[in-house]
MIFI-228613 format. One line per 8 residues: number of its first residue (from 0); their letters; for each residue y, x, z of C-alpha. Coordinates in steps of 0.001 Angstrom, whole numbers, plus 500000, padded with zeros to 6 digits. Example, Ala and Ser with C-alpha at 12.3 -4.5 7.8 and 13.67 -1.06 7.14 Angstrom:
BEGIN
0 = as = 495500,512300,507800 ~ 498940,513670,507140
END
This chain:
BEGIN
0 = mplteetr = 628276,316596,199868 ~ 625194,315201,198130 ~ 622212,314062,200138 ~ 619147,316277,199853 ~ 615391,316034,200231 ~ 615938,317503,203698 ~ 618034,314433,204495 ~ 615185,312194,203344
8 = aaareima = 612737,314193,205460 ~ 615004,313862,208492 ~ 615247,310105,207828 ~ 611455,309861,207782 ~ 611252,311747,211073 ~ 613669,309236,212595 ~ 611649,306333,211168 ~ 608471,307693,212775
16 = ryprprsa = 610007,307089,216217 ~ 610141,303319,215703 ~ 607367,300704,215523 ~ 609053,299087,212493 ~ 610885,301172,209893 ~ 613907,298850,209695 ~ 614604,299555,213381 ~ 615691,303056,212338
24 = llpilhlv = 618590,301818,210200 ~ 621420,302620,212629 ~ 620286,306176,213397 ~ 619655,306860,209713 ~ 623140,305615,208872 ~ 624412,308088,211479 ~ 622356,310812,209782 ~ 623823,309964,206387
32 = qseegyvs = 627359,309932,207787 ~ 626813,313272,209521 ~ 625688,314776,206207 ~ 628367,313260,203993 ~ 631208,312527,206383 ~ 630920,308831,205502 ~ 628314,306349,204258 ~ 628411,306564,200476
40 = segitlca = 626640,304390,197916 ~ 624088,307178,197663 ~ 623570,306980,201425 ~ 623069,303229,201279 ~ 620529,303702,198486 ~ 618654,306323,200516 ~ 618482,304007,203540 ~ 617335,301054,201431
48 = eelgltma = 614642,303067,199666 ~ 613280,304727,202789 ~ 613369,301612,204974 ~ 612221,299078,202408 ~ 615442,297084,202683 ~ 617791,295799,200022 ~ 621050,297597,199394 ~ 622823,294402,200470
56 = evgavatf = 621071,294484,203859 ~ 622021,298125,204426 ~ 625557,297588,203154 ~ 626033,294611,205467 ~ 625148,296738,208486 ~ 627236,299710,207326 ~ 630299,297495,206932 ~ 629748,295469,210107
64 = ytmyrrkp = 629866,298366,212564 ~ 633204,300138,212792 ~ 631542,303464,213644 ~ 630438,303824,210020 ~ 633058,304893,207514 ~ 632694,303733,203912 ~ 635110,306260,202479 ~ 635793,309897,203345
72 = agtyhvgv = 637897,310541,206410 ~ 640513,313238,206753 ~ 639846,316620,208288 ~ 641319,315113,211452 ~ 640074,311601,212092 ~ 642418,309889,214560 ~ 641382,306764,216447 ~ 644071,305008,218481
80 = ctntlcav = 642896,302513,221092 ~ 644909,299310,221072 ~ 642802,297244,223428 ~ 644733,295385,226127 ~ 645245,298167,228679 ~ 645950,300890,226123 ~ 648245,298534,224187 ~ 650266,297662,227281
88 = lggdaile = 650528,301316,228272 ~ 651660,302449,224821 ~ 648719,302359,222392 ~ 650456,299939,220039 ~ 653584,302109,220050 ~ 651488,305230,219361 ~ 649735,303573,216422 ~ 653007,302344,214898
96 = slkdhlgi = 654628,305739,215430 ~ 651738,307529,213725 ~ 651740,305085,210812 ~ 655426,305827,210241 ~ 655074,309566,210840 ~ 652051,310008,208564 ~ 652948,307363,205994 ~ 649503,305760,206209
104 = ghnettad = 647970,302677,207797 ~ 644686,301701,209401 ~ 641658,303234,207653 ~ 643849,305295,205352 ~ 644070,309042,204811 ~ 647084,311215,204105 ~ 647482,312334,200482 ~ 646498,315905,201391
112 = gsvslehi = 643289,314663,203067 ~ 644210,316196,206401 ~ 644490,313090,208633 ~ 642919,309662,208626 ~ 644093,306958,210984 ~ 642064,304199,212575 ~ 642919,301400,214959 ~ 640086,301342,217490
120 = ecnaacdy = 639461,298327,219650 ~ 638310,300377,222659 ~ 637680,304072,223269 ~ 635942,303208,226574 ~ 638221,305427,228666 ~ 640498,302801,230206 ~ 641162,304883,233322 ~ 643149,307300,231161
128 = apvvmvnw = 645065,304861,228958 ~ 646500,305128,226456 ~ 643668,307066,224840 ~ 643469,308546,221367 ~ 640509,310332,219818 ~ 640875,313150,217337 ~ 637529,314062,215783 ~ 635854,312243,218679
136 = efydnqdp = 637623,314326,221330 ~ 639641,312275,223842 ~ 643347,312803,224415 ~ 644486,310710,227352 ~ 647812,309610,228818 ~ 649454,310000,225428 ~ 652747,308819,224034 ~ 654117,308704,220475
144 = aslrslld = 655861,312094,220714 ~ 652827,313920,222145 ~ 650558,312552,219400 ~ 653009,313399,216628 ~ 653185,316965,217979 ~ 649397,317206,218208 ~ 648906,316020,214637 ~ 651669,318252,213322
152 = acqag = 649863,321193,214938 ~ 646541,320064,213446 ~ 648032,319766,209983 ~ 649645,323184,210335 ~ 646240,324672,211159
END
């Protein structure tokens, strides 16, 4: 979805909240991603132009933080926590099971565009490990079979 003048106007409104324009980079990257589903080259250009930064500066930030995607995600974006507690309680097994089941790896999307898979360092819900997020909604106390069933249901509609 192309960025619009309304996106630029929203970016300027965000910038107005900060004493220095460059301080608005992270929220404007979020804005761009919410509009496009990822941070495209066009989104990086918009940020650079509006904030008076180089494209390299914006690109460095967009690639540093894992919350920004640089390519389109699937309809169902799946993040599997593999931090220590989740890994010990089954996160690693869930991730490997989903890779095999979906035929994709970390930061990849199924051929039909329905599911993208991401290894996440921490979902910040350790009390409920292992935790998986699907479109930023938490699914706790999971196992490989429960996640395969969930994603099969998502793909089926």
